[in-house]
C-alpha positions in Angstrom: 29.2 -12.0 -65.4 32.0 -11.9 -62.9 34.6 -12.7 -65.6 33.4 -9.5 -67.6 33.9 -7.3 -64.4 37.2 -9.0 -63.8 38.3 -8.4 -67.4 37.4 -4.7 -67.4 39.1 -4.2 -64.1 42.2 -5.8 -65.4 42.1 -3.6 -68.6 41.6 -0.5 -66.6 44.6 -1.5 -64.3 46.8 -2.1 -67.1 45.9 1.3 -68.8 46.7 2.9 -65.6 50.1 1.2 -65.3 51.1 2.1 -68.8 50.1 5.8 -68.3 52.1 5.8 -65.0 55.2 4.4 -66.7 54.9 7.1 -69.4 54.6 9.8 -66.7 57.5 8.4 -64.7 59.7 8.5 -67.9 58.8 11.9 -68.7 59.7 13.0 -65.2 63.0 11.0 -65.3 63.8 12.7 -68.8 63.1 16.2 -67.4 65.1 15.7 -64.3 68.2 14.3 -66.1 67.9 17.0 -68.8 67.7 14.3 -71.6 64.4 16.0 -72.9 66.3 18.9 -74.3 69.2 16.7 -75.7 66.7 14.5 -77.5 65.0 17.6 -79.4 67.9 18.0 -81.7 71.5 19.6 -82.1 71.7 22.8 -80.4 74.5 25.2 -80.4 76.9 25.0 -77.5 76.2 28.6 -76.5 72.4 29.2 -77.0 71.8 32.5 -78.9 68.1 32.7 -77.9 66.7 32.8 -74.4 63.3 33.7 -72.9 64.3 36.1 -70.0 61.0 36.7 -68.5 57.2 36.3 -69.2 54.4 38.4 -67.8 50.8 37.1 -68.4 48.4 40.1 -68.7 45.3 38.2 -69.3 44.3 34.9 -70.6 44.9 36.0 -74.2 47.9 38.4 -73.9 51.3 38.1 -72.4 54.6 40.2 -72.4 57.7 38.2 -73.4 61.3 39.5 -72.8 63.6 37.7 -75.3 67.4 37.9 -75.4 69.0 37.3 -78.7 72.8 37.6 -78.9 73.4 41.1 -77.4 69.9 42.4 -77.9 66.8 42.3 -75.8 63.4 42.4 -77.3 60.1 43.0 -75.5 57.2 41.4 -77.4 53.3 41.7 -76.8 51.9 38.2 -77.8 48.2 38.0 -78.1 45.3 36.3 -80.1 44.9 39.2 -82.4 48.5 39.4 -83.3 52.1 40.1 -82.0 53.8 43.4 -81.4 57.4 44.5 -80.9 57.2 47.0 -77.9 61.0 47.7 -77.5 64.3 46.5 -78.8 67.6 47.4 -77.3 71.2 46.5 -77.5 73.1 45.3 -74.4 76.6 46.3 -75.9 79.0 47.2 -73.1 76.8 46.0 -70.2 78.1 43.0 -68.1 
């Protein structure tokens, strides 16, 4: 009986140790920036960037994207996505 409790406790501790190692590795990858490098080849100058996100409610959000010299305001939701505004930033610094 005591050996069964000891075996289960050892298994739970081993699982907690492995999960802890995975979390530690994820944190280290994120802090060093290696998580983005491991995703794949990306251009030296990224063309697409999420400038800002505003959550309206649990199902809808506004997202301001920048692609090259254009900004796009999108409404993303469960029922569909909608382009609200798109404008060029030519001549702006």
